[in-house]
N, C-alpha and C positions, 0 to 999 in steps of 0.2 A: 470373744475374751481371751481366746489362745494369741491372737495378733497383738491384743494390748498387753500381755504378757511378757510378750518377746520384746515391745518395744520399750516396755518399762524397763525390764532387764540391761537393755543396753544402755538406757539412760542412766540406770544406777552405776554401772561399770565406768561410763564415762566420769559421773560426778565422784566417785572414789577415787580413779586415779587422778584426777585433777587436784584433789587435795592432798593425795599422798606422795605428791612427786615435786621436786624443785622447779617452779614456774621460771624461774630465771637462767634456765639452759641456756648453753651456748649454741649458736647455730650450727656448728660442726656436730652436736649430738644429736641432730635430728635428720641433718642431709644424707641421704645415702652415698655410700662411697662404693667403688669398684670391689666387687666380691662379697657385698652383702646380700643376704639371703631375706626373703620374706615368705611368711606364710599366713595366709589369710582364711577365715571361715566367712562364707557368703550367706546372706540371709534374703530371701526374695520369695519369689511364685515360680516352681519349677514348670519349664515347658519342656515337655516331653516328646520328640519326634519320634522316639522308637518305640511307642506304647502299642502293645497286641491285646486285641481282645479276644479272650478264648472262647466267647460266643459265637463268633464268625470262623472260627478254627474247627470247632467242634460241630459246626451247623447240621453237615451230613450225617454224622453220628447220632445226632439227635433226634432223626426222623425226617428231615427236611431233604426234599428233592432238588432244592437250588441252592447252591453256593453264593453266598453274599460277602462282599468286603466293605468296610466302612473306609472312608476316607483318611489319608495320613493326617497327623496334626497340623493345624493352620497356624498362623503366626499370630492372631489377633489375640491377645492379653486377657486372660479370665480375671476380672476384678472380685471373682467370690473365691478363688484359689486360696489356699491358706499360705500364710507365710511362715516359712520354715528354713532351716539350714539346707541349702540346696547343692552345696560343694565345698570343696576345698582347693585353694589356688596358689601356687608356688612361683615366686620370681626371683630372678637371680640378676643382680645388677653387673653389666660390662663396664659400664661408667656412670658416675653420677646422674647421668641424664637420660641412661638406655638400660632396658631392662627386659630380659627373657621373661615369658609368661607360660606355665604350662597348668592345665586342669586335668583331671581325668578321675575314672572309678568305674566300678562295676559290680555287679551280683550274679550270683548263681543260686539257683534253687531247685529242687527235685523231690519229687512225692512218687514213691513207687504205687505200682498198681496191686489191688488187691482182688483176688479171685472169688467168685461167687461160691458162698457156702450153702447147701441145702439144709432145710430143717428138717424137722420130726413132729408131724401131728399126731396126737394122742386124743382122741375122744374130742375131735375137732379142735379148730386154731386157738378159741379162747379157753382153752384147759390150761390149768397152771401147770401140766407136766409136759406140754407142747414145748419143743425146743423151736425158737425161730430161725428163719433163714437170714443170711447175710448178704446183702447184695453187692455187686462187683463195684470195686472203687478204681476209677480211672488214673492212670499214672498221668504225671504231668513233669515236664523239666522246661525252666525258664533261665534265659541269659540275656544280660543286658550291659553293654560297655559303652562309654563315651570318653571322648577326649579333646583337647583345644590346645593350641599350639601358637604362640603370637608376640609380638614386642611392643613396648610402650614406650614412649618419649616424655620424659618429663621435664616441665617448665620451672623456672625460677620465678620467685615471685617477692615481695617486699616482707611478707610475713614468714618468719623463719621456720613455723610448724607446718605450713600450707603448702602441699606439693600435687599439683595440678598434672593430668597426663593425658595423652592422647594415642592410641595404638591401634594395630590390626592384628585379628586373628585369623585361623582355619579351624573348624569343627567337624567332628565326624561322630556319629552315634550308630549302634548295630545291636539289634536285639533278635531274640529268636525263643519260640514257644512251639514243643511237642506235647501232642496227648495221645497216649496209648492204653488199649484195652488190658485187661485182665481175661480169665475165664468167666463168660457170659452165664453159664449155666445151661438148663435144658428145657425145651418148650413142654408144651402138654402132651406130645407124642414121643417124649424121651428121646428127642432128638437134639444134639450139641448145637446151641445158639452160635452162629457165625460171629466170628470178631471182626472190628474193623482195622485196616492197617492204620499205620501211624500216621497221624495228621500235623501238619506243620505250618507254621505260620511265621514269617520274618520280616522285619523292617529296617531300613537303613536310611541315613540322611547325611548329607555333607555341604558344606558350605564356608561363608567367612563373613566377616565383618569389622567396622570401625567401633572401637569403644572409646568412651570419655570418661575420665572420673578425677576425684582429688582424694587425697588422702591427709589428715590433720592428725599429727602426732601429739597425744596426749602425756606422753613421757619419749624418754629416748628410743626405747624399742617397742612401744605401744603407740597403735593409730586405730583411728575409726575412719573409714572410707565410704564413699559414694560413688557408684560406676552405673553408665546407662549404654545400651547399645544404640551409638548414634545413627548406624544405617547397619543393616545385615540381610543376607540371603541364605536360604537351606532349600535344598532339592531333597524331598522326602519319598521315598517309596515302600509302598507295603505290598506283600504278596501272600497268598494263601494256598496252600497245596492239600487239597481235601484227601488226596488218598494218592500212592505212589503209582507213578504211570500216567497220570494226567497233567497236562499242561497247568500251569499255575494262573492262579487270577489275581490280576495286578492293578494298582491302582497308585497315581504319584502326584505330586503337589507342587508349586513353586512357591516360596513362602518370603516375601519382603516385607522388612519392618524398618520402622524410623523411629528414633527418641524411644525405645521399647525396653521391656524388661530391667527396670531398675533394681538394683541390688545396694544393700546396705553390708560393709565389710569390717570385720575385726579383725586387726592384722599385727603380726608379730615380726619384729627386724631382728636379726642377729648377724 
């Protein structure tokens, strides 16, 4: 249902803009010129090569005697993934046919740890006068950054609103997760329960590819586009540090894809 709503919204934007603009615009109104800039929203299925699973990072602290790591993201498209806004892209035209492209972003999040707070039992734990204990809450910090840089070559066509292009780009992704303890409390012998040192996981990926797409202007400063990765390669690495002083557990993957990761773009030229 969510996917249908997105497609319907894009269709409505197309229809409204089509009937609200002068359909007899001159060719120069649509053709990009040197110094023009484009900002586009990209709709598609996100392929996250920097995903880290907290279950594997925190496995030892949860009582396992074996550290396990999952594989980095593979390049196979997931048809069940949700279609959503997956990024923002900026282009700068060096000439009517050549444009530099850049996309990137990041996110930081942090949850502070909370110490164990002992309770008080009055006439049994079920008494309404008892004060419950509060368990320790692990702290967690996460960070993820991505970026891509490339250039596109635009081809001329007989349709003054239609601008196909072909280009190349390099990509990079980095993410990190840290999990740490607060005060864990005391055991049945009133001995302080040991806390675990900070556990950390990180992942990075880099590569490049060839992109192909087409922009169709529905107004002099507004277009809808489609793009696909004609061919791409990403090398992804994931590491887990179960505790300081130990060697990292590592897994890597080579990802090749062809005619993959199609996206729809809604862009503005100014």
